[in-house]
ROSE-4610 file (N, C-alpha, C; in Angstrom, 1 decimal, always signed):
// ROSE-4610
residu = [M/M/M/T/T/T/A/A/A/I/I/I/D/D/D/Y/Y/Y/H/H/H/N/N/N/I/I/I/I/I/I/T/T/T/I/I/I/E/E/E/Q/Q/Q/G/G/G/K/K/K/R/R/R/S/S/S/G/G/G/K/K/K/P/P/P/C/C/C/I/I/I/R/R/R/G/G/G/L/L/L/R/R/R/I/I/I/T/T/T/V/V/V/D/D/D/D/D/D/I/I/I/L/L/L/D/D/D/C/C/C/F/F/F/A/A/A/S/S/S/G/G/G/M/M/M/S/S/S/E/E/E/Q/Q/Q/E/E/E/I/I/I/L/L/L/E/E/E/D/D/D/Y/Y/Y/D/D/D/Y/Y/Y/L/L/L/T/T/T/Q/Q/Q/D/D/D/D/D/D/I/I/I/R/R/R/A/A/A/C/C/C/F/F/F/A/A/A/Y/Y/Y/A/A/A/A/A/A/D/D/D/R/R/R/E/E/E/R/R/R/H/H/H/S/S/S/R/R/R/V/V/V/I/I/I/S/S/S/R/R/R]
num = [1/1/1/2/2/2/3/3/3/4/4/4/5/5/5/6/6/6/7/7/7/8/8/8/9/9/9/10/10/10/11/11/11/12/12/12/13/13/13/14/14/14/15/15/15/16/16/16/17/17/17/18/18/18/19/19/19/20/20/20/21/21/21/22/22/22/23/23/23/24/24/24/25/25/25/26/26/26/27/27/27/28/28/28/29/29/29/30/30/30/31/31/31/32/32/32/33/33/33/34/34/34/35/35/35/36/36/36/37/37/37/38/38/38/39/39/39/40/40/40/41/41/41/42/42/42/43/43/43/44/44/44/45/45/45/46/46/46/47/47/47/48/48/48/49/49/49/50/50/50/51/51/51/52/52/52/53/53/53/54/54/54/55/55/55/56/56/56/57/57/57/58/58/58/59/59/59/60/60/60/61/61/61/62/62/62/63/63/63/64/64/64/65/65/65/66/66/66/67/67/67/68/68/68/69/69/69/70/70/70/71/71/71/72/72/72/73/73/73/74/74/74/75/75/75/76/76/76/77/77/77]
x = [+85.0/+84.8/+83.7/+82.6/+81.2/+81.3/+81.4/+81.5/+79.8/+79.2/+78.2/+77.0/+75.9/+75.2/+75.0/+75.2/+75.6/+74.2/+73.6/+72.4/+71.2/+71.2/+70.5/+71.0/+72.6/+73.3/+73.0/+74.0/+74.2/+72.9/+72.6/+71.4/+72.1/+71.1/+71.1/+69.9/+70.6/+69.0/+69.8/+68.4/+68.6/+69.1/+68.7/+68.6/+69.5/+70.3/+71.3/+72.6/+73.8/+75.1/+75.1/+74.6/+74.7/+74.1/+73.5/+73.4/+74.3/+75.7/+76.3/+75.9/+76.4/+76.4/+76.2/+75.5/+75.5/+75.1/+75.5/+75.6/+74.2/+73.4/+72.3/+71.3/+71.3/+70.6/+71.5/+72.3/+73.2/+73.5/+74.4/+75.2/+76.6/+76.7/+78.2/+78.1/+79.0/+79.2/+80.5/+79.9/+81.0/+83.0/+82.5/+83.7/+84.7/+83.7/+83.7/+84.8/+83.9/+85.0/+86.2/+86.1/+87.2/+88.5/+87.9/+88.8/+89.5/+88.8/+89.3/+90.7/+90.1/+90.8/+92.7/+92.4/+92.8/+94.4/+93.9/+94.5/+95.2/+95.0/+95.5/+95.1/+93.5/+92.6/+92.1/+92.8/+92.1/+91.1/+90.3/+88.5/+88.0/+88.9/+88.4/+88.4/+89.7/+89.7/+88.3/+87.5/+87.0/+85.5/+85.4/+84.6/+84.4/+85.5/+85.3/+84.8/+85.2/+84.9/+83.5/+83.0/+81.4/+81.4/+81.1/+79.9/+78.5/+78.1/+76.6/+76.8/+78.0/+78.4/+79.1/+78.6/+78.9/+79.8/+80.7/+81.8/+80.7/+79.6/+79.4/+78.9/+78.8/+78.9/+80.1/+80.9/+82.4/+82.3/+82.1/+82.4/+81.7/+80.4/+79.9/+80.3/+81.2/+81.4/+82.5/+83.1/+84.2/+83.7/+82.3/+81.7/+81.3/+80.6/+80.1/+81.3/+82.5/+83.7/+83.7/+83.6/+84.5/+83.5/+82.3/+81.2/+81.3/+81.2/+81.8/+82.7/+83.7/+85.1/+85.3/+84.1/+84.7/+83.5/+82.6/+81.8/+82.4/+82.8/+83.5/+84.5/+84.8/+85.8/+86.6/+88.2/+88.5/+89.2/+89.1/+89.2/+90.1/+91.0/+92.7/+92.4/+93.2/+93.3/+94.2]
y = [-16.9/-18.8/-18.8/-19.0/-19.4/-21.2/-21.0/-22.3/-23.2/-24.4/-24.8/-24.8/-24.3/-24.6/-26.0/-26.5/-27.3/-28.5/-27.1/-27.7/-28.6/-28.9/-29.9/-30.8/-31.1/-32.0/-32.6/-31.7/-32.5/-32.7/-33.5/-33.9/-34.8/-34.2/-34.3/-35.6/-36.6/-37.1/-38.0/-37.7/-37.7/-39.7/-40.8/-42.0/-42.7/-41.9/-42.2/-41.6/-42.7/-42.4/-41.3/-41.9/-41.2/-39.8/-39.4/-37.8/-37.2/-37.6/-36.8/-36.7/-35.4/-35.1/-35.9/-36.6/-37.6/-36.5/-37.4/-37.5/-37.3/-36.7/-36.8/-38.2/-38.1/-39.5/-40.5/-41.1/-41.7/-42.2/-43.3/-43.8/-43.3/-42.4/-42.2/-40.7/-40.4/-38.8/-37.9/-37.0/-35.8/-36.2/-37.2/-37.4/-38.5/-39.5/-40.4/-39.9/-38.8/-38.3/-38.0/-36.8/-36.1/-36.6/-38.1/-39.6/-40.3/-39.8/-40.7/-39.6/-38.3/-37.4/-37.8/-37.6/-37.5/-38.5/-39.6/-41.1/-40.8/-39.8/-39.6/-40.4/-40.5/-40.5/-39.3/-39.5/-38.8/-38.7/-38.0/-37.4/-38.8/-38.6/-40.1/-40.8/-41.7/-42.9/-42.5/-41.4/-41.6/-42.0/-41.1/-41.3/-42.8/-43.4/-44.6/-45.5/-45.5/-46.8/-46.4/-45.0/-44.9/-44.5/-45.4/-45.0/-44.3/-44.2/-43.6/-42.1/-41.6/-40.0/-39.6/-37.4/-37.5/-36.1/-35.7/-34.4/-33.6/-32.9/-32.4/-32.7/-34.5/-34.6/-34.1/-33.9/-34.3/-32.7/-32.6/-30.2/-29.9/-30.2/-29.6/-30.3/-31.6/-31.9/-31.0/-30.4/-29.7/-27.9/-28.0/-26.3/-26.3/-27.9/-28.0/-28.1/-28.5/-28.6/-26.9/-26.7/-25.3/-23.8/-24.1/-23.4/-23.9/-25.1/-25.1/-24.6/-24.5/-23.9/-22.7/-21.7/-20.2/-20.1/-21.1/-20.9/-21.5/-21.7/-23.0/-21.5/-22.0/-20.9/-21.6/-21.2/-21.8/-21.2/-22.1/-20.8/-21.7/-20.6/-21.1/-20.9/-21.5/-22.4/-21.4]
z = [-189.5/-189.3/-188.4/-189.5/-188.0/-187.6/-186.6/-185.9/-186.0/-185.8/-185.9/-185.5/-185.5/-184.9/-184.0/-182.4/-182.1/-181.6/-181.0/-180.5/-181.1/-182.3/-182.9/-183.4/-182.7/-182.6/-181.7/-180.3/-179.6/-178.3/-177.9/-176.7/-175.9/-174.6/-173.5/-172.6/-172.3/-172.5/-170.6/-169.7/-168.4/-168.3/-169.1/-169.1/-169.9/-170.7/-171.9/-171.2/-170.9/-170.7/-169.7/-168.6/-167.7/-167.7/-168.7/-168.5/-169.1/-170.1/-170.6/-171.7/-172.8/-173.8/-175.1/-176.1/-177.3/-178.4/-179.6/-180.6/-181.4/-181.5/-182.2/-181.5/-180.5/-179.6/-179.6/-180.1/-180.8/-178.8/-178.6/-177.2/-177.2/-178.3/-178.8/-178.1/-177.5/-176.7/-177.2/-177.0/-176.7/-176.7/-175.4/-175.0/-176.0/-176.2/-177.1/-178.6/-179.1/-179.8/-179.5/-178.4/-178.4/-178.0/-176.8/-176.9/-178.2/-179.1/-180.7/-181.0/-180.9/-181.3/-180.3/-179.0/-178.1/-178.6/-178.8/-178.6/-180.4/-181.2/-182.6/-184.1/-183.6/-185.1/-185.4/-186.9/-187.4/-188.1/-188.4/-188.7/-189.6/-190.2/-191.5/-191.2/-189.9/-189.6/-188.5/-187.8/-186.5/-187.6/-188.4/-189.5/-190.6/-190.6/-190.8/-190.5/-188.7/-187.4/-187.2/-187.5/-186.5/-187.7/-189.0/-190.1/-190.1/-189.2/-189.0/-188.5/-187.9/-187.5/-189.1/-189.3/-190.5/-189.4/-190.9/-190.2/-190.1/-190.0/-189.2/-187.7/-187.6/-185.6/-185.2/-185.3/-185.3/-185.1/-185.8/-185.5/-184.4/-184.8/-183.2/-182.2/-182.0/-180.4/-180.4/-181.2/-181.5/-180.8/-181.0/-181.5/-179.5/-179.5/-178.0/-177.1/-177.4/-176.0/-175.5/-176.9/-176.9/-176.1/-176.1/-175.6/-174.3/-174.2/-172.6/-171.8/-173.0/-171.9/-172.5/-173.1/-172.7/-171.5/-171.1/-170.3/-168.4/-168.8/-167.5/-166.9/-165.7/-164.2/-163.9/-163.7/-163.3/-161.6/-160.4/-159.5/-158.8/-158.4/-157.9/-156.5/-155.3/-154.3/-153.7]
């Protein structure tokens, strides 16, 4: 399984959405898409609600989140 290269899809701009990672410079964040899935929406429902997004945009959100998770550290108390 090959992960999508999210580097050309996920963008971070200091003045947009408080510097959160967004999709293709739009005002929709990775968090927004992950929250949609967490609330039970399907990929098809998300694509219908956000008709300017593509399947690759959604996959890029997951690839970005997975990459961030791989590079995060847990500090126990």
